[in-house]
C-alpha positions in Angstrom: 0.0 0.0 0.0 2.9 2.4 0.8 4.5 1.7 -2.6 1.2 2.5 -4.2 0.9 5.7 -2.3 4.4 6.7 -3.3 3.6 5.9 -6.9 0.5 8.1 -6.8 2.6 10.9 -5.3 5.0 10.7 -8.2 2.3 10.2 -10.8 -1.3 11.2 -9.8 -2.7 9.4 -12.8 -0.9 6.1 -12.1 -4.1 4.4 -10.9 -5.5 4.8 -14.4 -2.5 3.4 -16.2 -2.9 -0.4 -16.9 0.8 -0.9 -17.3 1.3 -0.6 -13.5 -1.1 -3.5 -12.8 -0.9 -7.2 -13.4 -3.7 -8.9 -15.4 -5.5 -11.1 -13.0 -7.1 -13.2 -15.7 -10.6 -14.5 -15.5 -11.8 -16.0 -12.3 -14.8 -18.3 -11.5 -17.2 -15.5 -10.6 -16.3 -13.4 -13.7 -16.8 -16.4 -15.9 -20.1 -17.2 -14.2 -21.5 -13.7 -14.6 -20.3 -13.3 -18.1 -17.6 -10.6 -17.5 -15.1 -12.6 -19.5 -14.3 -10.9 -22.8 -11.1 -8.8 -22.3 -9.9 -6.6 -25.0 -12.5 -7.6 -27.7 -15.0 -5.4 -29.4 -16.8 -2.2 -28.1 -16.7 -0.9 -24.6 -19.0 -2.6 -22.2 -21.7 -0.9 -20.2 -19.2 -0.5 -17.4 -15.8 0.7 -18.3 -14.2 -1.6 -15.7 -15.2 -4.9 -14.2 -15.2 -5.7 -10.5 -11.4 -6.3 -10.4 -10.7 -2.9 -11.9 -9.4 -4.3 -15.2 -10.7 -2.6 -18.3 -13.1 -4.9 -20.1 -14.6 -4.7 -23.5 -17.6 -6.8 -24.6 -17.9 -8.5 -28.0 -21.3 -10.0 -27.5 -24.1 -7.4 -27.8 -27.7 -7.7 -28.8 -29.5 -4.4 -29.3 -26.9 -2.8 -27.0 -27.3 -5.4 -24.2 -24.0 -7.0 -23.0 -23.6 -10.7 -22.8 -23.8 -10.8 -19.0 -27.4 -9.4 -18.7 -28.3 -11.3 -21.9 -27.3 -14.7 -20.4 -29.2 -13.9 -17.2 -32.3 -13.0 -19.2 -32.0 -16.2 -21.2 -31.6 -18.3 -18.1 -34.7 -16.8 -16.4 -36.7 -17.1 -19.6 -35.7 -20.7 -20.0 -36.8 -21.4 -16.4 -40.2 -19.8 -17.2 -40.6 -22.0 -20.3 -39.6 -25.1 -18.4 -42.3 -24.2 -15.8 -44.9 -23.8 -18.5 -44.0 -27.0 -20.3 -43.7 -29.4 -17.4 -45.6 -28.0 -14.3 -49.4 -28.3 -14.2 -51.1 -26.2 -11.5 -54.8 -25.4 -12.2 -55.7 -21.7 -11.8 -52.2 -20.4 -12.5 -52.1 -19.0 -16.0 -48.5 -20.0 -16.8 -49.1 -23.6 -15.9 -52.7 -24.1 -16.9 -52.0 -24.6 -20.7 -53.7 -26.8 -23.2 -51.9 -30.1 -23.9 -51.0 -29.2 -27.6 -49.3 -26.0 -26.4 -47.5 -27.8 -23.6 -46.3 -30.4 -26.1 -45.0 -27.7 -28.4 -43.1 -26.1 -25.6 -41.6 -29.5 -24.6 -40.5 -30.2 -28.2 -38.9 -26.7 -28.5 -37.0 -27.2 -25.2 -35.9 -30.6 -26.4 -34.5 -29.2 -29.6 -32.8 -26.2 -27.9 -31.2 -28.3 -25.2 -30.0 -31.0 -27.7 -28.1 -28.2 -29.4 -26.9 -26.9 -26.1 -25.6 -30.4 -25.2 -23.4 -30.4 -28.3 -22.1 -26.9 -27.5 -21.5 -27.9 -23.9 -19.3 -30.8 -25.0 -17.4 -28.5 -27.3 -17.0 -26.0 -24.5 -15.8 -28.6 -22.0 -13.2 -29.7 -24.6 -12.1 -26.2 -25.4 -12.0 -24.8 -21.8 -8.7 -26.3 -20.6 -6.8 -24.8 -23.6 -7.9 -21.4 -22.3 -7.0 -22.2 -18.6 -10.7 -22.5 -17.7 -12.8 -25.0 -15.8 -14.4 -27.6 -18.2 -17.2 -28.3 -15.7 -18.1 -24.6 -15.3 -18.2 -23.9 -19.0 -19.9 -27.1 -19.9 -22.7 -26.4 -17.4 -23.0 -22.8 -18.3 -23.1 -23.6 -22.0 -25.8 -26.2 -21.4 -27.8 -23.7 -19.5 -27.6 -20.6 -21.8 -26.2 -22.1 -25.0 -24.3 -20.2 -27.6 -24.0 -17.0 -25.5 -21.7 -18.9 -23.1 -19.9 -20.7 -25.9 -19.1 -17.4 -27.6 -17.8 -16.0 -24.3 -15.5 -18.9 -23.9 -14.2 -18.6 -27.4 -13.5 -14.9 -26.8 -11.0 -15.8 -24.0 -7.6 -16.0 -25.6 -5.5 -19.1 -25.2 -2.0 -18.7 -23.7 -0.5 -19.0 -27.2 -2.7 -16.2 -28.4 -1.7 -14.1 -25.5 2.0 -14.6 -26.3 1.4 -13.8 -29.9 -0.6 -10.7 -29.0 2.2 -9.5 -26.6 4.8 -10.1 -29.4 2.8 -8.0 -31.8 2.3 -5.2 -29.3 6.0 -5.2 -28.6 6.7 -5.1 -32.3 4.3 -2.2 -32.8 5.9 -0.3 -29.8 9.4 -0.8 -31.4 8.1 0.5 -34.7 6.5 3.6 -33.1 9.6 4.4 -31.1 11.7 3.9 -34.2 9.6 6.4 -36.1 9.8 9.0 -33.3 13.5 8.6 -33.1 13.9 9.1 -36.8 11.9 12.3 -36.8 14.0 14.0 -34.3 17.3 13.6 -36.2 
């Protein structure tokens, strides 16, 4: 804390400079809540996530980020499951005619069959991105392609090394141009 205070005394804007901070990666809670797409696409609704790292969202539907979108899909799916499988007379959501109930069950079967395939793909891909196979398999089964897209947006260690190499190369080019102009 004292070193941080000294740094702020020397540079009052140091707390806004990402180069002073280590990237903490993506933890379990960030993955679960959908705050997992670092450095891709447009700015998110929030400029920083809970850890203070700048985060950009790639997944957006009508301006809604992937986190709220996946929560909405999950709640909607629970509502459809309730309507399709629970029968409680007098409650409008569960008092449906059998043909409509059958159509909802068939639709859910189709959707979750596709989600099973995506969940298997997510469970296979997660370890290469240093993520939990169980978490991403379950999340992809629950919300489908939204979660799978989030997982695929997380860079692999090889992609991170390549990205760092390219950034270093660009920095050298920029400093070379600046040095050449002053002569």
